[in-house]
C-alpha positions as CSV (number, residue, x, y, z in Angstrom):
1,M,141.6,235.3,-74.5
2,R,143.1,232.0,-75.6
3,K,140.4,229.3,-76.1
4,I,141.4,225.6,-75.7
5,A,138.9,222.9,-76.6
6,I,138.9,219.4,-75.1
7,I,136.7,217.1,-77.1
8,G,135.7,214.0,-75.1
9,I,135.4,214.2,-71.3
10,G,135.9,210.6,-70.3
11,P,138.6,209.7,-67.7
12,R,141.4,211.1,-69.9
13,G,139.5,214.3,-70.7
14,L,138.8,214.8,-67.1
15,Y,142.4,214.3,-66.0
16,A,143.6,216.6,-68.9
17,L,141.2,219.3,-67.6
18,E,142.5,218.9,-64.0
19,Q,146.2,218.8,-65.0
20,F,145.8,221.9,-67.3
21,L,144.3,223.9,-64.3
22,N,147.1,222.6,-62.1
23,A,149.8,223.7,-64.6
24,C,148.1,227.1,-64.9
25,S,148.2,227.5,-61.1
26,K,152.0,227.4,-61.2
27,E,152.3,230.3,-63.6
28,Q,153.3,233.6,-62.1
29,K,151.5,235.8,-64.6
30,L,148.5,233.8,-65.9
31,K,147.2,234.8,-69.3
32,A,143.4,234.9,-69.9
33,F,142.0,231.6,-71.2
34,Q,138.8,229.7,-71.6
35,L,138.2,226.0,-71.8
36,L,135.6,224.7,-74.2
37,L,134.6,221.2,-73.0
38,F,132.6,218.9,-75.4
39,N,131.0,215.6,-74.3
40,Y,128.1,213.8,-75.8
41,S,127.5,211.1,-73.3
42,Q,125.2,211.5,-70.3
43,Y,127.9,211.2,-67.7
44,P,130.9,213.4,-68.4
45,G,134.0,212.3,-66.6
46,A,132.9,208.7,-67.0
47,G,132.0,208.4,-70.6
48,E,130.3,205.4,-72.2
49,V,132.7,202.8,-71.0
50,W,132.3,203.7,-67.4
51,N,128.6,204.7,-67.5
52,P,127.4,204.7,-63.8
53,E,124.0,203.2,-64.9
54,Q,125.4,200.1,-66.6
55,P,124.5,196.8,-65.0
56,H,126.6,195.5,-62.1
57,T,127.2,192.4,-64.2
58,N,129.9,194.4,-66.1
59,W,133.0,193.9,-64.0
60,M,136.4,195.6,-64.0
61,N,139.4,193.3,-64.6
62,I,141.6,195.4,-62.3
63,S,141.3,194.9,-58.5
64,E,140.6,197.4,-55.8
65,R,144.2,196.7,-54.6
66,A,145.7,197.7,-57.9
67,L,143.4,200.8,-58.1
68,R,145.2,202.2,-55.1
69,N,147.5,203.8,-57.6
70,L,144.7,206.0,-59.2
71,P,145.6,209.5,-57.9
72,G,143.2,212.1,-56.5
73,R,143.2,215.8,-57.4
74,T,145.2,218.3,-55.4
75,A,143.7,221.7,-54.6
76,C,145.0,224.6,-56.5
77,E,144.3,228.3,-57.1
78,L,144.1,230.4,-60.3
79,D,144.1,234.0,-59.2
80,S,140.9,234.2,-57.2
81,L,139.5,230.8,-58.5
82,K,139.9,228.0,-56.0
83,I,139.9,224.4,-57.4
84,P,139.0,221.9,-54.6
85,A,140.8,218.7,-54.0
86,F,139.2,215.4,-54.8
87,P,140.2,212.1,-53.1
88,S,142.0,209.2,-54.8
89,Y,139.9,206.3,-55.8
90,R,141.1,204.3,-52.8
91,E,140.2,207.1,-50.4
92,W,136.8,207.5,-52.0
93,S,135.9,203.9,-52.2
94,T,134.0,202.2,-49.4
95,K,136.3,199.2,-49.9
96,K,139.4,201.1,-49.0
97,A,140.2,198.7,-46.2
98,T,140.0,195.6,-48.5
99,N,143.1,193.5,-48.7
100,A,144.5,194.7,-45.4
101,T,146.4,191.4,-45.2
102,P,148.3,189.6,-48.0
103,E,146.0,186.6,-47.7
104,A,142.8,188.7,-48.3
105,M,141.2,187.9,-51.6
106,D,141.2,190.7,-54.2
107,T,137.9,192.3,-55.0
108,F,137.0,193.5,-58.5
109,P,134.4,196.4,-58.5
110,P,131.7,196.7,-61.1
111,R,132.5,199.3,-63.8
112,A,129.5,201.3,-62.7
113,K,131.3,202.0,-59.4
114,M,134.3,203.5,-61.2
115,G,131.9,205.4,-63.4
116,N,130.3,207.0,-60.2
117,Y,133.7,208.0,-59.0
118,L,134.7,209.6,-62.3
119,H,131.4,211.4,-62.7
120,Q,131.4,212.7,-59.2
121,R,135.0,213.9,-59.7
122,F,133.9,215.9,-62.8
123,Q,130.8,217.3,-61.1
124,S,132.9,218.6,-58.2
125,I,134.6,221.2,-60.3
126,I,132.5,221.9,-63.4
127,D,130.0,224.3,-61.8
128,I,132.9,226.3,-60.3
129,L,134.6,226.6,-63.6
130,V,131.4,227.5,-65.5
131,T,130.3,230.1,-62.9
132,N,133.7,231.7,-63.1
133,K,133.6,231.6,-66.9
134,T,136.8,229.6,-67.0
135,A,135.1,226.8,-68.8
136,V,132.0,226.4,-71.1
137,F,130.5,222.9,-71.1
138,N,128.8,221.7,-74.3
139,R,126.8,218.5,-74.4
140,A,127.5,218.1,-78.1
141,K,128.8,215.6,-80.6
142,I,131.5,217.1,-82.8
143,Q,131.2,216.4,-86.5
144,T,134.1,218.4,-88.1
145,L,137.3,220.2,-87.1
146,V,138.9,222.6,-89.6
147,N,142.3,224.3,-89.2
148,E,141.8,227.9,-90.1
149,N,143.7,231.1,-89.4
150,N,146.1,229.4,-86.9
151,G,143.1,228.1,-85.0
152,F,140.2,225.7,-85.4
153,V,136.6,226.0,-86.5
154,I,134.6,223.3,-84.7
155,R,131.1,222.1,-85.9
156,D,128.8,219.8,-84.1
157,V,126.1,217.5,-85.5
158,E,123.5,220.2,-84.9
159,N,125.6,222.6,-87.2
160,K,126.5,224.8,-84.2
161,I,129.9,226.5,-84.7
162,Y,132.6,227.1,-82.1
163,S,136.2,228.4,-82.4
164,A,139.3,227.5,-80.5
165,D,143.1,228.3,-80.7
166,E,144.0,224.7,-79.6
167,V,142.3,221.4,-79.5
168,L,142.8,218.2,-77.5
169,L,141.1,215.0,-78.7
170,T,140.4,212.4,-76.0
171,I,137.5,210.7,-77.7
172,G,138.3,207.1,-76.7
173,H,136.5,204.1,-78.4
174,Q,135.4,204.9,-82.0
175,P,133.4,202.7,-84.4
176,T,135.4,201.1,-87.2
177,E,134.4,199.7,-90.6
178,T,132.2,196.7,-90.3
179,S,134.0,193.4,-91.2
180,E,132.9,191.4,-94.2
181,Q,131.6,188.6,-91.9
182,L,129.4,191.0,-90.0
183,Q,128.2,192.7,-93.2
184,N,127.1,189.2,-94.5
185,W,125.4,188.5,-91.2
186,M,123.5,191.8,-91.2
187,A,122.3,191.1,-94.8
188,H,121.2,187.7,-93.6
189,T,119.1,189.0,-90.7
190,V,117.3,191.3,-93.1
191,Q,116.3,188.3,-95.3
192,T,115.1,186.1,-92.5
193,K,113.0,187.3,-89.6
194,K,114.0,184.3,-87.4
195,A,117.6,185.5,-86.8
196,L,118.5,188.3,-84.4
197,L,122.0,189.9,-84.5
198,F,123.5,192.3,-82.0
199,K,126.5,194.1,-83.7
200,K,127.9,195.3,-80.4
201,A,128.1,193.8,-76.9
202,Y,127.5,197.1,-75.2
203,P,125.3,198.3,-73.8
204,V,124.4,194.8,-72.6
205,S,121.0,196.1,-71.5
206,K,120.0,196.2,-75.2
207,I,120.5,192.4,-75.3
208,T,118.9,191.5,-71.9
209,D,115.9,193.8,-72.5
210,T,115.0,192.1,-75.8
211,E,111.8,190.1,-75.6
212,E,112.9,187.8,-78.4
213,I,115.5,186.3,-76.1
214,H,113.9,183.6,-73.9
215,N,114.6,180.3,-72.1
216,N,114.6,178.4,-75.5
217,S,117.1,180.7,-77.2
218,I,120.4,179.4,-78.3
219,I,122.8,182.4,-78.5
220,G,126.1,182.5,-80.4
221,L,128.8,184.7,-78.9
222,R,131.5,185.9,-81.4
223,G,134.6,186.3,-79.3
224,F,135.9,184.8,-76.0
225,G,137.3,187.8,-74.1
226,L,136.2,190.1,-71.3
227,A,133.2,191.5,-73.2
228,T,131.9,187.9,-73.7
229,I,132.1,187.3,-70.0
230,D,130.1,190.4,-69.3
231,V,127.4,189.3,-71.9
232,I,127.3,185.8,-70.3
233,R,126.8,187.3,-66.8
234,A,124.1,189.6,-68.2
235,L,122.2,186.7,-69.8
236,T,122.4,184.6,-66.6
237,I,122.6,186.8,-63.4
238,G,120.8,189.5,-65.4
239,K,118.0,187.1,-66.1
240,G,117.5,186.1,-62.5
241,G,120.0,183.3,-62.2
242,Q,122.3,183.0,-59.2
243,F,125.9,181.8,-58.6
244,K,126.1,180.1,-55.2
245,L,129.6,180.1,-53.6
246,I,130.5,176.5,-52.6
247,N,134.3,176.9,-52.0
248,E,135.6,180.0,-50.3
249,R,139.3,179.4,-51.0
250,T,138.9,178.7,-54.8
251,R,135.7,180.8,-55.3
252,E,134.1,177.7,-56.9
253,V,130.4,178.3,-57.6
254,E,127.3,176.5,-58.7
255,F,124.6,178.0,-60.9
256,I,120.9,178.1,-60.0
257,T,118.9,178.9,-63.1
258,T,115.5,180.4,-63.8
259,D,113.0,180.1,-66.6
260,M,114.3,183.4,-68.1
261,V,117.9,182.2,-68.7
262,P,118.6,181.2,-72.3
263,R,118.9,177.5,-73.1
264,K,122.4,177.7,-74.4
265,L,125.3,180.2,-74.8
266,V,127.8,179.2,-77.5
267,P,131.0,181.3,-77.5
268,F,133.7,180.9,-80.2
269,S,136.9,182.7,-81.3
270,L,139.7,182.3,-83.9
271,D,142.0,180.5,-81.5
272,G,139.6,179.1,-78.9
273,L,141.9,180.0,-76.1
274,P,140.4,181.1,-72.7
275,L,141.7,184.0,-70.6
276,A,143.8,183.2,-67.6
277,A,142.5,184.2,-64.2
278,K,144.4,186.8,-62.2
279,P,146.1,185.7,-58.9
280,I,143.4,185.6,-56.2
281,S,145.4,187.6,-53.6
282,Y,148.5,189.5,-53.0
283,K,150.0,186.5,-51.2
284,V,149.7,184.5,-54.5
285,D,150.6,187.5,-56.7
286,E,153.8,188.5,-54.9
287,K,155.5,185.3,-56.1
288,F,155.4,186.8,-59.6
289,E,156.5,190.3,-58.7
290,P,159.9,191.4,-59.8
291,T,162.1,193.2,-57.3
292,A,162.5,196.9,-57.4
293,S,166.1,196.6,-58.7
294,E,164.9,194.2,-61.4
295,I,162.3,196.7,-62.6
296,K,164.9,199.5,-62.5
297,S,167.4,197.4,-64.5
298,F,164.6,196.4,-66.9
299,G,163.8,200.0,-67.6
300,K,167.4,200.9,-68.2
301,E,168.0,197.9,-70.5
302,I,165.2,198.6,-72.9
303,S,165.8,202.4,-72.7
304,K,169.4,201.7,-73.8
305,A,168.2,199.6,-76.7
306,L,165.9,202.4,-77.8
307,S,168.7,205.0,-77.6
308,A,171.3,203.0,-79.5
309,E,172.8,204.7,-82.6
310,T,171.8,201.8,-84.7
311,K,168.1,201.3,-84.0
312,T,166.9,197.8,-83.2
313,T,165.2,196.1,-86.1
314,D,163.2,193.6,-84.1
315,I,161.8,192.9,-80.6
316,T,164.6,190.6,-79.3
317,F,165.8,193.3,-76.9
318,L,162.4,193.2,-75.1
319,T,162.1,189.4,-75.0
320,V,165.6,189.1,-73.6
321,A,164.9,191.7,-70.9
322,I,161.6,190.0,-69.9
323,A,163.1,186.5,-70.0
324,R,165.9,187.6,-67.6
325,I,163.4,188.6,-64.9
326,A,160.8,185.9,-65.6
327,S,163.4,183.1,-65.5
328,R,164.6,184.1,-62.1
329,V,161.0,184.3,-60.8
330,Y,160.1,180.9,-62.2
331,E,163.2,179.3,-61.0
332,D,162.4,180.5,-57.5
333,I,158.8,179.2,-57.8
334,L,160.1,175.7,-58.9
335,K,162.5,175.6,-56.0
336,E,159.8,176.5,-53.6
337,H,157.9,173.4,-54.8
338,G,160.9,171.2,-54.6
339,N,161.7,171.1,-58.3
340,A,165.3,172.2,-58.9
341,K,166.0,170.1,-62.0
342,T,165.4,172.9,-64.5
343,N,168.0,175.6,-64.5
344,R,167.5,179.3,-65.2
345,E,169.3,179.3,-68.5
346,E,166.9,176.6,-69.9
347,I,163.9,178.5,-68.5
348,G,165.1,181.7,-70.1
349,D,165.6,180.1,-73.5
350,S,162.1,178.6,-73.4
351,I,160.6,182.0,-72.5
352,K,162.3,183.7,-75.4
353,S,161.2,181.0,-77.8
354,W,157.6,181.2,-76.6
355,L,157.5,185.0,-76.8
356,H,158.7,184.9,-80.4
357,N,156.6,181.9,-81.4
358,P,153.2,181.3,-79.8
359,K,153.2,177.7,-81.2
360,F,156.4,176.8,-79.2
361,E,155.8,173.8,-77.0
362,H,157.6,172.8,-73.8
363,S,156.8,170.6,-70.8
364,L,156.7,173.7,-68.6
365,I,154.2,175.5,-70.9
366,F,150.6,174.6,-70.5
367,S,149.5,172.5,-73.5
368,K,147.1,174.0,-76.0
369,T,145.8,170.5,-76.8
370,K,143.9,170.5,-73.5
371,S,140.2,171.2,-73.5
372,V,138.9,174.7,-72.7
373,S,137.5,173.6,-69.4
374,E,140.7,171.8,-68.4
375,T,142.7,174.9,-69.3
376,I,140.3,177.2,-67.3
377,S,140.5,174.8,-64.3
378,A,144.3,174.6,-64.5
379,F,144.7,178.4,-64.6
380,I,142.3,178.8,-61.7
381,A,144.4,176.4,-59.7
382,M,147.5,178.4,-60.5
383,A,145.7,181.7,-59.6
384,T,144.6,180.3,-56.3
385,G,148.0,178.8,-55.4
386,T,146.8,175.2,-55.4
387,R,148.9,174.2,-58.4
388,V,152.4,175.0,-59.6
389,P,152.0,177.7,-62.2
390,S,153.0,176.8,-65.8
391,L,155.8,178.9,-67.4
392,D,153.4,180.7,-69.7
393,Y,151.2,181.7,-66.8
394,C,154.2,182.9,-64.8
395,V,155.5,185.0,-67.8
396,G,152.1,186.6,-68.2
397,Q,152.0,187.7,-64.6
398,V,155.6,189.0,-64.7
399,W,154.7,190.9,-67.9
400,R,151.8,192.5,-66.0
401,H,154.1,193.8,-63.3
402,C,156.5,195.1,-66.0
403,Q,153.8,196.8,-68.1
404,P,153.9,200.2,-66.4
405,T,157.7,200.5,-67.0
406,F,157.7,199.5,-70.7
407,Y,154.5,201.5,-71.4
408,K,156.4,204.5,-70.2
409,V,159.7,203.7,-72.0
410,F,158.0,202.7,-75.3
411,S,155.7,205.8,-75.5
412,H,157.0,208.0,-78.4
413,A,160.0,205.7,-78.9
414,Q,161.6,206.5,-82.2
415,L,161.6,202.9,-83.5
416,K,160.7,201.6,-86.9
417,D,156.9,201.4,-87.4
418,E,157.1,197.6,-87.9
419,V,159.0,197.1,-84.6
420,I,156.4,199.2,-82.7
421,A,153.6,197.1,-84.4
422,D,155.3,193.9,-83.3
423,I,155.7,195.1,-79.7
424,I,152.0,196.0,-79.6
425,A,151.1,192.7,-81.2
426,L,153.1,190.8,-78.5
427,D,151.5,192.9,-75.7
428,E,148.1,192.1,-77.1
429,R,148.9,188.4,-77.2
430,I,150.1,188.3,-73.6
431,K,147.0,190.2,-72.4
432,R,145.4,186.8,-72.4
433,Y,147.3,186.4,-69.1
434,S,148.1,190.0,-68.0
435,Y,144.6,191.4,-68.5
436,G,142.8,188.3,-67.3
437,P,139.6,188.4,-65.3
438,P,139.2,187.6,-61.6
439,V,139.0,183.9,-60.5
440,E,135.3,184.2,-59.9
441,S,134.6,185.1,-63.5
442,M,136.2,181.9,-64.8
443,Q,134.6,179.8,-62.0
444,Q,131.2,181.1,-63.3
445,L,132.0,179.8,-66.8
446,L,132.8,176.4,-65.4
447,A,129.6,176.4,-63.4
448,L,127.5,177.3,-66.5
449,Q,129.2,174.6,-68.5
450,K,128.5,172.0,-65.8
451,V,124.7,172.6,-66.0
452,G,124.8,172.6,-69.8
453,I,124.1,176.3,-70.4
454,L,127.6,177.2,-71.6
455,D,128.5,175.1,-74.6
456,L,132.3,175.1,-75.3
457,D,132.2,172.5,-78.1
458,F,132.4,175.1,-80.8
459,I,135.0,177.4,-79.2
460,N,137.8,177.0,-81.7
461,D,137.0,178.7,-85.0
462,P,133.9,176.7,-86.1
463,Y,132.6,176.6,-89.6
464,I,129.6,179.0,-89.7
465,K,126.8,178.5,-92.2
466,L,123.9,180.9,-92.6
467,V,120.6,179.1,-92.4
468,A,116.9,180.1,-92.3
469,S,116.8,179.9,-88.5
470,G,120.0,181.9,-88.0
471,W,123.6,180.5,-87.8
472,E,124.7,176.9,-87.9
473,L,128.0,176.2,-86.2
474,Q,130.0,173.1,-87.1
475,S,133.0,171.7,-85.3
476,N,134.4,168.1,-85.1
477,N,131.3,166.7,-86.8
478,T,129.0,168.4,-84.2
479,V,126.4,170.9,-85.3
480,I,124.4,173.5,-83.4
481,S,121.9,176.2,-84.7
482,C,121.8,179.6,-83.0
483,N,118.9,181.9,-83.5
484,V,120.7,184.9,-81.8
485,M,124.2,186.1,-82.4
486,V,126.1,188.7,-80.3
487,N,129.3,190.2,-81.6
488,C,131.5,190.5,-78.5
489,V,134.7,191.5,-80.4
490,L,135.5,195.2,-79.7
491,D,136.7,197.5,-82.4
492,G,140.5,198.0,-82.4
493,P,142.1,201.5,-82.6
494,K,143.1,201.2,-86.3
495,L,143.0,204.8,-87.5
496,L,142.4,204.0,-91.2
497,K,139.4,201.9,-90.4
498,V,137.7,204.3,-88.0
499,K,134.4,205.5,-89.6
500,A,133.6,208.4,-87.2
501,N,133.0,211.6,-89.2
502,L,135.4,213.6,-87.1
503,V,138.3,211.3,-87.6
504,K,137.6,210.8,-91.3
505,N,137.4,214.6,-91.7
506,L,140.8,215.0,-90.0
507,L,142.4,212.4,-92.2
508,Q,141.0,213.9,-95.4
509,D,142.4,217.3,-94.4
510,D,145.8,215.8,-93.6
511,L,145.6,217.0,-90.0
512,I,146.4,213.6,-88.7
513,K,148.2,210.5,-90.1
514,P,148.7,207.0,-88.9
515,L,152.0,205.8,-87.4
516,H,151.4,202.4,-89.1
517,T,148.5,201.1,-91.2
518,A,147.4,198.9,-88.3
519,L,147.9,201.6,-85.6
520,G,146.8,205.0,-84.5
521,I,147.9,208.7,-84.9
522,D,151.5,209.7,-84.9
523,T,152.0,212.1,-82.0
524,R,154.8,213.8,-80.1
525,T,155.7,213.5,-76.4
526,D,153.4,216.4,-75.6
527,G,150.5,214.7,-77.4
528,C,150.5,217.1,-80.4
529,V,150.1,215.6,-83.8
530,R,153.4,215.1,-85.7
531,S,153.4,217.0,-89.0
532,E,155.5,216.3,-92.1
533,E,157.4,219.6,-91.6
534,N,157.7,218.9,-87.9
535,K,155.8,222.1,-87.2
536,T,153.7,222.5,-84.1
537,I,150.1,222.1,-85.1
538,P,147.9,223.0,-82.1
539,I,145.9,219.7,-82.1
540,A,146.8,217.0,-79.7
541,V,145.5,213.4,-79.3
542,L,145.6,211.3,-76.1
543,G,144.3,207.8,-75.7
544,R,143.2,205.0,-78.0
545,L,143.6,206.9,-81.3
546,S,147.3,207.5,-80.5
547,K,148.0,203.8,-80.1
548,G,151.4,203.1,-81.5
549,S,152.8,206.5,-80.5
550,V,151.7,205.5,-77.0
551,I,151.4,201.9,-75.7
552,G,149.0,200.9,-73.0
553,V,146.1,203.1,-74.0
554,D,143.3,200.9,-72.7
555,A,144.2,200.8,-69.0
556,I,142.2,203.1,-66.7
557,L,145.4,203.9,-64.7
558,E,147.1,205.1,-67.9
559,C,144.3,207.7,-68.3
560,F,145.8,209.3,-65.1
561,G,149.4,208.9,-66.2
562,P,152.3,211.0,-67.4
563,R,151.2,211.4,-71.0
564,T,148.3,213.6,-69.9
565,R,150.5,215.6,-67.6
566,D,153.0,216.2,-70.5
567,W,150.2,217.6,-72.7
568,A,148.9,219.9,-69.9
569,K,152.4,221.3,-69.2
570,A,153.1,221.9,-72.9
571,A,149.7,223.5,-73.5
572,V,150.3,226.1,-70.8
573,E,153.8,226.8,-72.1
574,R,152.4,227.4,-75.6
575,M,149.8,229.7,-74.1
576,H,152.5,231.8,-72.5
577,A,155.0,231.7,-75.3
C-alpha cells in the first residue's frame, strides 16, 4: 500500500486532497493507497488564516462577486467508495444573489465566513475517508522529515513517528527570523514594565482582550497594510465603537466611540503610502476590464517572451504588454470624460516609466506629495466613480484583471532568478492597488482621523526612540509617545529566513533549496522539489514556500488553481508507474 502524506490541511491541502481523489477515480485499475493527513490547527480545511472563530472585524479583500470563481467539488467514486459533491462558494453562500445588477455594490465577507465554508467542505468527506481507511487524520505538528529508503520518516513534536512514500507540504504562513528592530523592541519591553509589544497582528483577539489597553492608550501600528486595517477595526468596533453610514453611494461613515476605545492609533510604514480602495461595483470596475481578446493576446505575448531562445534579461517584456492594454483602457476613460488631449502613445510611455520607476512623476499620476487623507479620499472618489481615475489607479486595476493570466504563465517559467525576483517585486508594489481593501475600509480610516483617534502625522517612516514609557515617534518636529506597539507587518515567504523546525531541517538535509535568496523553494510544474541531478524526489511543495517558482501564492482563488491539480495528477501517475 502506497502512503502519501499531506502536511498542512488549509485551503490548498484541502483542494490537494480532493484533486488527488478525483484523479484516482479516473484510473482503470486503482492501486491500494492511504493518505496521511496532518494538521495542527483547530479547523482543518480553514487553517489559521481562515479560522472560523476569528472576529468579524477581519475582512477579506476579495468581493463576493470575485469569489464566484471558487469551484466546488464534483462527486466521484473510488471502487466502492463514494466521494460526495460539495457546492462552490457562491452556491454555498447566503449572499449568492448579491450583485445581481452591475450597479449593486460589492460586498466583502469576513474571513470567518470563508473559514466556515472551508471547514465544512473538509468535514463533508473526512469521516467517509477515515471510516473507509482511505485516510488517517492526525492532529499533529510535524517537526522533522527525513528521506530514507526511497521514502520518508516523519516525526511530530510529540516524537511520534510516521512513514510515507511521498510527501506534499502545504504549510502556508511560517514564522521567519525576527528583524533587528523587533529584537531591540523585545529587549526594551523586558527592561521597562510600562511598554507593551505585540509581535504579531494575529490573532487580533490577543490584542483586544488585553486589559492593559484602555481608553487612555496610545497605540503604535508598525505597517499600513491590510493587517493594520484589521487591527484598527478590532480596536474600535471590537471595543464597542460603531461606524454609522451617512452616504450610501460613497459608503462614507462617521464614528461613534465608547469609553473602551483607545485614545489614539498611530500607524506608520517605510513609505507612508495608503492602499487604494477597490472599485465599489461591477459598473465602476468594468471600465478597467480588458477585453477577452486583449487578455488572450497578453498571455501569448508574455509566453512568447518566456519561450524565446535568448531568455529575457529584464522585465521590459511584461511592462510593455501591460502598458499596451492599460493605455487603451485609460484613453477610453479620458475620452468618456471629455479629455481627448492625451494620446495612447504618451499614456503608454508614462505607464512603462512608472512601472520601472516608482518615483516617476506625471500630471496623470496621483502625486505622492499629497497628504495621506487627501490620497485616501481621492482613491475613494476614483473607486466610487465620482472622480476621473489617475493613471496609476487605472494601471493597478488593469493589473488585477491581468493577474490570473500572468500568474499562470510565469509559474515555473525558466527565467533567470533575478528576473523572477524583479517580477515578484513589481507585483508586490502594484498590490497597493490590485489587492486594495473595500471602499468602506478606507472610509472608516477617514472617519477615525476626523474624530482624532487615528493619527496619520507619523505615517511616513518616523524616527523611533525607545523611552521609559514605550516608543517615542518623531516626524516633522512633532513628537508622540506610544505605550503599546503592534507589529502589523506579516512575515514574507523568504525560505532562508524561515525559522520553523521542519523547514530548517529540510534545508539542512539539502532536500529543498531556494530559487533565489529572497524567494521560496525551487519546484517543478508538478510541485515536486527540483534536485541538483534533476531526479524526482517524492516531496512536493505548494503555496507560499514555493514563491518564485509559482507567482500569486497568497490569493485564496490560487489555492484552488491549476498548480494543485498538476500535483494531484502527477502523484497518481507516480503511484501507478
